[in-house]
C-alpha positions as CSV (number, residue, x, y, z in Angstrom):
1,M,28.4,-45.3,-10.3
2,Q,28.9,-45.8,-6.6
3,I,26.5,-44.5,-3.9
4,L,26.7,-44.5,-0.1
5,T,24.0,-46.5,1.6
6,T,23.2,-47.8,5.1
7,V,23.9,-51.5,5.7
8,T,22.3,-53.4,8.6
9,V,24.5,-55.7,10.6
10,N,22.7,-58.6,12.3
11,Q,24.2,-60.9,14.9
12,I,23.2,-64.5,15.3
13,L,22.7,-65.2,19.0
14,T,25.0,-68.0,20.3
15,E,26.1,-68.9,23.8
16,K,29.3,-66.9,23.3
17,S,27.6,-63.8,21.9
18,R,24.9,-64.0,24.6
19,E,27.5,-64.0,27.3
20,K,29.4,-61.1,25.6
21,L,26.2,-59.0,25.3
22,F,25.3,-59.8,28.9
23,H,28.7,-58.5,30.0
24,T,28.4,-55.4,27.8
25,F,25.0,-54.6,29.3
26,Q,26.2,-55.2,32.8
27,N,29.2,-52.9,32.3
28,R,27.0,-50.2,30.9
29,K,24.8,-50.5,33.9
30,Q,27.7,-50.2,36.3
31,A,29.0,-47.2,34.4
32,L,25.6,-45.5,34.7
33,Q,25.4,-46.2,38.4
34,K,28.8,-44.7,38.9
35,E,27.6,-41.6,37.0
36,I,24.6,-41.4,39.3
37,D,26.8,-41.6,42.4
38,Q,29.0,-38.9,40.9
39,L,26.1,-36.7,40.2
40,K,24.8,-37.0,43.7
41,F,28.2,-36.2,45.1
42,E,28.5,-33.2,42.8
43,K,25.0,-32.0,43.8
44,K,25.9,-32.1,47.5
45,R,29.2,-30.3,46.8
46,L,27.5,-27.5,44.9
47,E,24.7,-27.1,47.4
48,K,27.3,-26.5,50.1
49,T,28.9,-23.6,48.1
50,K,25.6,-21.8,48.0
51,K,26.6,-20.0,44.8
52,Y,23.6,-21.5,42.8
53,N,19.8,-21.4,43.2
54,I,19.2,-24.6,45.2
55,K,15.9,-25.3,43.5
56,M,17.4,-25.1,40.0
57,L,20.4,-27.1,41.1
58,H,18.1,-29.8,42.5
59,N,15.9,-29.9,39.4
60,Y,19.0,-30.2,37.1
61,F,20.6,-33.0,39.0
62,E,17.3,-34.9,39.5
63,K,16.7,-34.7,35.8
64,E,20.1,-36.1,35.0
65,I,19.8,-38.8,37.6
66,E,16.4,-39.8,36.3
67,N,17.7,-39.9,32.8
68,R,20.4,-42.4,33.8
69,N,17.9,-44.4,35.8
70,E,15.8,-44.8,32.7
71,K,18.8,-46.0,30.8
72,I,19.4,-48.6,33.6
73,K,15.8,-49.8,33.3
74,L,16.2,-50.2,29.6
75,L,19.4,-52.2,30.1
76,E,17.7,-54.4,32.6
77,F,14.9,-55.0,30.1
78,Q,17.4,-55.9,27.4
79,I,19.1,-58.3,29.8
80,E,15.8,-60.0,30.5
81,Q,15.0,-60.3,26.8
82,L,18.5,-61.7,26.1
83,E,17.8,-64.5,28.6
84,I,14.5,-65.3,26.9
85,L,15.7,-65.3,23.2
86,P,16.5,-68.7,21.8
87,L,19.9,-69.4,20.3
88,G,20.0,-68.8,16.6
89,S,17.9,-65.6,16.8
90,Q,19.1,-62.7,14.8
91,L,19.6,-59.4,16.6
92,K,20.2,-56.1,14.9
93,E,23.6,-55.1,16.1
94,R,24.2,-51.8,14.3
95,E,24.1,-50.0,11.0
96,V,27.1,-49.1,9.0
97,Q,27.7,-47.1,5.8
98,G,28.8,-48.9,2.7
99,L,29.4,-48.2,-1.0
100,V,27.1,-49.8,-3.5
101,N,27.6,-50.0,-7.3
102,V,24.6,-49.0,-9.3
103,E,24.1,-49.2,-13.0
104,V,21.4,-48.2,-15.4
105,G,18.7,-50.9,-15.4
106,D,19.4,-52.0,-11.8
107,K,16.4,-52.2,-9.4
108,W,16.6,-49.4,-7.0
109,N,15.4,-51.2,-3.8
110,D,17.7,-54.2,-4.5
111,N,20.7,-51.9,-4.1
112,L,19.6,-50.3,-0.9
113,N,18.5,-53.2,1.3
114,K,21.8,-54.7,2.3
115,T,22.3,-56.9,5.4
116,I,25.4,-58.5,6.8
117,V,24.9,-61.5,9.1
118,V,27.6,-62.2,11.7
119,K,28.0,-65.2,13.9
120,D,30.6,-65.1,16.7
121,G,32.5,-62.3,15.0
122,V,32.6,-64.0,11.5
123,I,30.5,-62.8,8.5
124,T,28.3,-65.8,7.5
125,E,26.1,-64.1,4.9
126,I,25.7,-60.9,2.9
127,R,22.1,-60.4,1.8
128,G,20.9,-58.1,-1.0
129,E,23.6,-58.7,-3.6
C-alpha cells in the first residue's frame, strides 16, 4: 500500500548556495520595500479622495506597512544568520509531499521520517529508507 507523507528537504550550505540564498533574501527585501512604497502612495491617493474614513484608512495602511516591515526584519535576521553559519551546515529548505510504500510488519515511524539532502542542486542523500 502507498501513503502520502511529508518529506523534509535539507540543503547543505556551500559558497554557491550561500550566495544564492543571500540574493533570494535581498530580492524579497527589495520587493517588500516596493510594496511599502506602493502602500504609502495608495494611502495618500485614497486620503485625497475623501471617500473613506481617514482614521480607518490610516489604521489599515499602517497595519499593512508594519506587517511588511516585520518581514523585512526577519529577512535581515536570516541574512545575518546566513553569514554566521559555517559551510557544510544543513538548512531546512522546504517540505514536499511524497508517496511511501508500507507493508504489514513495517515500523510506522521509519516510513514517515524521510529526509532528502541536497548540495548545490544535487541530491546527495535520502534518509529514512
